[in-house]
VEXGU-848815 format. One line per field, with one value per residue (C-alpha): x, y, z. Coordinates in steps of 0.5 Angstrom, whole numbers. Example, Ala and Ser with C-alpha at 12.3 -4.5 7.8 and 13.67 -1.06 7.14 Angstrom:
c1: c(25,27);
c2: c(-9,-2);
c3: c(16,14);
//
This chain:
c1: c(0,2,2,7,3,2,-5,-6,-4,-10,-5,-9,-3,5,8,6,0,0,-5,-9,-11,-14,-18,-25,-25,-27,-31,-25,-21,-26,-27,-19,-19,-25,-21,-14,-18,-21,-15,-11,-17,-16,-9,-11,-16,-11,-5,-11,-9,-14,-20,-18,-23,-22,-15,-13,-17,-14,-7,-7,-10,-5,0,-3,-4,3,6,1,-3,-9,-15,-19,-24,-30,-35,-41,-40,-39,-46,-49,-44,-43,-50,-50,-45,-50,-55,-51,-48,-55,-57,-53,-58,-62,-68,-64,-60,-66,-64,-57,-57,-57,-51,-47,-48,-42,-37,-41,-39,-32,-31,-32,-26,-22,-24,-22,-15,-14,-15,-11,-5,-5,-6,1,4,2,4,10,14,11,11,4,1,-4,-11,-7,-5,-12,-16,-11,-12,-19,-20,-26,-31,-26,-31,-33,-25,-23,-28,-27,-20,-20,-25,-20,-13,-11,-7,-12,-8,-4,-10,-13,-6,-6,-13,-12,-6,-9,-15,-10,-5,-11,-15,-8,-6,-12,-14,-6,-6,-13,-10,-3,-5,-12,-12,-18,-19,-19,-18,-25,-28,-35,-39,-45,-48,-54,-53,-56,-60,-63,-66,-73,-75,-79,-73,-68,-73,-74,-66,-66,-71,-67,-61,-63,-69,-64,-59,-64,-67,-60,-58,-64,-62,-55,-52,-44,-43,-50,-49,-47,-50,-57,-58,-55,-59,-65,-63,-61,-68,-72,-68,-68,-76,-76,-79,-75,-69,-66,-59,-55,-52,-44,-43,-47,-42,-36,-37,-38,-31,-28,-31,-30,-22,-21,-24,-19,-13,-15,-14,-7,-7,-1,3,10,16,16,10,11,17,14,7,5,11,8,1,5,8,2,-2,2,3,-6,-6,-1,-6,-11,-9,-8,-15,-19,-16,-17,-25,-26,-24,-28,-34,-34,-34,-30,-23,-23,-30,-27,-21,-25,-30,-25,-20,-20,-20,-26,-33,-34,-28,-28,-35,-34,-28,-33,-38,-33,-31,-38,-37,-41,-43,-48,-43,-38,-43,-46,-39,-37,-44,-42,-34,-37,-42,-36,-31,-36,-39,-32,-30,-36,-35,-28,-29,-34,-30,-23,-25,-18,-16,-21,-18,-20);
c2: c(0,7,9,4,0,-8,-12,-17,-24,-29,-35,-38,-42,-43,-49,-56,-58,-62,-68,-64,-59,-63,-66,-62,-61,-64,-69,-71,-73,-77,-81,-82,-84,-90,-92,-92,-96,-101,-102,-104,-109,-112,-113,-116,-121,-123,-126,-128,-123,-122,-118,-116,-111,-107,-108,-107,-100,-98,-100,-96,-90,-90,-90,-85,-80,-81,-79,-73,-76,-71,-76,-74,-78,-79,-76,-77,-84,-84,-85,-89,-94,-95,-96,-102,-105,-104,-107,-113,-114,-114,-119,-124,-124,-130,-131,-136,-129,-128,-134,-132,-125,-128,-132,-125,-121,-124,-123,-116,-114,-116,-111,-105,-107,-108,-101,-97,-101,-99,-92,-92,-95,-91,-84,-87,-89,-83,-78,-81,-84,-80,-74,-72,-66,-69,-67,-70,-76,-77,-77,-80,-86,-87,-93,-91,-85,-82,-76,-75,-75,-71,-65,-66,-66,-60,-56,-58,-55,-62,-63,-65,-67,-72,-75,-76,-79,-84,-86,-88,-92,-96,-98,-99,-103,-107,-109,-110,-115,-119,-122,-124,-127,-131,-133,-136,-138,-140,-142,-138,-136,-129,-128,-130,-123,-123,-127,-128,-132,-127,-123,-116,-120,-125,-119,-118,-110,-111,-114,-107,-103,-106,-106,-98,-97,-100,-97,-90,-90,-94,-88,-83,-86,-86,-79,-76,-81,-78,-85,-85,-88,-87,-89,-96,-97,-95,-99,-105,-104,-104,-109,-114,-113,-114,-121,-123,-123,-126,-120,-120,-125,-120,-120,-115,-117,-118,-113,-108,-110,-110,-103,-101,-104,-100,-94,-95,-98,-91,-87,-90,-89,-82,-81,-80,-75,-70,-75,-71,-75,-71,-74,-81,-81,-78,-79,-84,-89,-88,-90,-96,-98,-97,-101,-107,-107,-106,-113,-117,-115,-116,-123,-124,-122,-125,-132,-131,-129,-135,-139,-136,-135,-141,-137,-138,-135,-131,-128,-126,-123,-120,-117,-114,-112,-104,-103,-100,-102,-102,-106,-111,-112,-113,-118,-122,-122,-124,-130,-132,-132,-130,-123,-122,-123,-119,-113,-112,-112,-107,-103,-103,-101,-95,-93,-94,-89,-84,-83,-83,-78,-74,-74,-72,-67,-64,-64,-62,-55,-53,-56,-52,-47,-39);
c3: c(0,-2,6,7,11,11,10,15,13,11,13,19,21,20,22,23,26,32,33,38,33,29,34,36,43,48,44,40,45,49,42,42,49,47,41,44,50,45,42,48,49,43,44,52,49,44,48,53,59,65,65,57,56,62,64,57,56,62,61,54,56,62,57,53,58,61,54,54,48,46,50,55,61,57,63,59,59,67,69,63,63,71,71,66,70,76,73,70,78,80,75,79,85,85,90,94,97,101,105,105,108,116,114,112,118,121,115,115,122,121,116,121,125,118,115,121,122,114,115,121,118,112,115,120,113,109,115,118,112,106,110,108,112,116,112,106,109,112,105,102,106,106,102,98,94,90,88,96,98,93,95,102,101,97,103,108,105,103,97,92,86,92,94,86,85,91,91,84,84,90,85,79,83,86,80,76,82,84,77,76,83,82,75,78,85,84,77,76,68,69,61,59,55,59,64,60,53,52,46,43,38,44,48,47,47,53,57,54,56,64,64,62,68,73,71,70,76,80,79,80,86,89,87,91,97,97,96,94,88,85,79,81,87,86,79,82,88,84,79,85,88,82,80,88,88,81,78,71,69,64,63,60,53,52,47,52,57,53,52,59,61,55,58,65,64,59,65,70,65,64,71,70,64,66,70,71,73,80,82,80,83,89,90,86,89,95,93,90,96,101,95,96,103,103,99,103,110,106,104,111,114,108,110,117,115,111,116,121,117,112,106,100,100,93,95,102,98,93,98,103,98,99,91,86,88,80,78,84,83,75,77,81,76,70,75,76,84,89,87,92,98,94,92,100,103,98,99,107,106,102,108,113,110,107,114,118,113,113,121,121,116,120,126,124,123,124,117,113,109,111);
//
């Protein structure tokens, strides 16, 4: 131009285009996470590795998260996929369960002192050994309710990132170690893909609507009642009652179960997005160390409880293991073990830790941020 000014450039981008820029956010990141998870699951299926659809997706998304691939936790699927697993676990309840409930009371009662011991042991470990401050040590030690622990930790002035990493690491180590142990030590076939022969084409529309109603209605009811873990707890309870009383015999088809396992595995793997080397060598390493200690203690206690109550040692181990409720119920369901026994114990565990954490949160006002 005559005045020497320059025209604005019409070039939108100069230089190489990154993968992240090619993916529409956030849905593209969600889709990529599910794709990565599905590929990881297929690898696990091919090599006949334990719990392939879930652990394969978890592993692939964990690796992708650590290398900072443009994936994100597919949050829109969190509630519906956990509800699917809740309905599936509940469908394993039978009318015979009602006659067995009194026999489970002794085992459920033993869970209370075990949880209190685990929390006390964890707090000593994280405060004295890992050198966490007291609020962070407490919320990192409580085995359950990741969302609730994170919320209370943040309001208590704890290191929220450390709590998330430690809690996610605990679940990660336990859900990886238990299938490997059961396959090696107990000779159980944990590499089977799904635990049902029902296929999508076998489902009547009325059964499909019934399961959708149990999933949505159970989640809605549990949320209204303020129950922790509502997306899986509500559907599991509604489905369990309906199946135990013989109102329905509908089963979740294999294809839907596979999709749910891939989704939940991908969501857990994506929890480690943004992990730094300092966090791995520090916070996450402490989480791994304590999870190993926790597994050893749980194994000893489970053996004692099995001898005292007469329940199968593997069922007791899965019931007392302080891992993720969704993941351990899924493992029990896939193995065809005593789902009702394990699920009831995890409901009790969740109630104990949430109630206990709430009491501490309300009484330890000196932990609160100004």
